[in-house]
Structures are given as structure tokens and as C-alpha cells.
C-alpha positions in Angstrom: -0.6 -39.6 18.9 2.9 -39.7 20.1 2.9 -35.9 20.9 1.0 -36.6 24.2 3.1 -39.5 25.2 4.6 -39.3 28.7 8.3 -40.2 28.9 9.6 -42.2 31.9 12.9 -43.7 33.0 11.6 -47.0 31.5 11.6 -45.5 28.0 14.6 -47.0 26.1 16.0 -43.7 24.9 15.6 -42.0 28.3 17.1 -45.0 30.1 20.1 -44.8 27.7 20.6 -41.1 28.5 20.3 -41.7 32.2 22.8 -44.5 32.1 25.3 -42.3 30.2 24.8 -39.5 32.7 25.4 -41.8 35.7 28.5 -43.2 34.0 29.8 -39.7 33.3 29.1 -38.6 36.9 31.0 -41.5 38.3 34.0 -40.8 36.0 33.9 -37.1 37.0 33.8 -38.1 40.7 36.8 -40.4 40.3 38.7 -37.7 38.5 38.1 -35.1 41.2 39.0 -37.6 44.0 42.4 -38.3 42.5 43.2 -34.8 41.3 46.0 -33.1 43.1 46.7 -29.6 41.8 50.4 -28.8 41.5 51.9 -26.3 44.0 54.6 -24.2 42.3 54.6 -26.7 39.5 55.2 -29.6 41.8 52.9 -32.4 42.8 53.1 -33.8 46.3 52.0 -37.4 47.0 50.9 -39.0 50.2 52.5 -42.2 51.6 49.4 -44.2 50.5 49.8 -42.9 46.9 53.6 -43.6 46.9 53.2 -47.1 48.3 50.7 -47.9 45.6 52.9 -46.4 42.9 56.1 -48.2 44.0 54.2 -51.4 45.0 55.7 -51.4 48.5 54.1 -51.3 52.0 53.8 -48.2 54.0 56.1 -49.7 56.5 58.7 -50.1 53.8 58.3 -46.4 53.0 58.9 -45.7 56.7 62.2 -47.7 56.5 63.2 -45.7 53.4 62.5 -42.5 55.2 64.5 -43.6 58.3 67.4 -44.6 56.0 67.1 -41.3 54.1 66.7 -43.4 50.9 63.6 -41.5 49.9 63.3 -37.7 50.1 60.2 -36.5 52.0 58.5 -33.6 53.8 56.6 -33.6 57.1 54.0 -30.9 57.2 51.4 -30.7 59.9 52.2 -34.3 60.9 51.5 -35.5 57.4 54.3 -37.1 55.3 54.5 -35.9 51.7 56.7 -36.9 48.8 57.6 -34.6 45.9 56.7 -36.4 42.6 59.8 -35.1 40.9 62.1 -36.5 43.7 60.5 -39.9 43.2 61.0 -39.8 39.4 64.6 -38.8 39.9 65.2 -41.6 42.4 63.7 -44.2 40.0 65.8 -42.9 37.1 69.0 -42.9 39.1 68.5 -46.5 40.2 67.4 -47.8 36.8 69.4 -50.8 35.7 69.2 -52.0 32.1 68.8 -55.6 31.3 72.0 -57.5 30.3 71.6 -59.2 27.0 
């Protein structure tokens, strides 16, 4: 009689459900770690995020700030970059390939 059967984590169906739950929990955790809510419709990025996005070192970002190449904000000792400013800078410096 399967009505009295005890289900355990070793049961194939239960194991599949537990695996899906763990996978979903990890995805939700990654999402919340990387989520930055906009402030007044603007997203602000850290130097770590910008260096990863632009594929440059954090030292290079410091050089860009010193040369005033890259707009930034210092708030509470933390350097922040407005996402819109970065997009504008990239668009302004875009060069089409010569064919």
C-alpha cells in the first residue's frame, strides 16, 4: 500500500523538487546581491562594477577620475558613477569601423 509510504529526500520525485528549490534559491540570491534600485530614476555604480563593465582596472578608473575623463560622485568616502553618464561617455566616444 503506497498510502502509508514515507517520503524522504532520497525519493526521486522529492529529490527533483529539492534540487529545483535549491537552484531557484541560488538564482534569487544572485539577483538580490546584484540588484541596485534606481534613485530618482538613476542607477549609481561602484568602482568595482564600473571596472568590470569597462574591462579596466580600478587604478585606471582612478586615472580617469584624476584626468576628469569620467564623471563621478564621492559620497561618504565612496566613489559612485551614474550609469547614464557612463552610457553617454561610451556613445560619445564610439567610433565606427572603416570599411
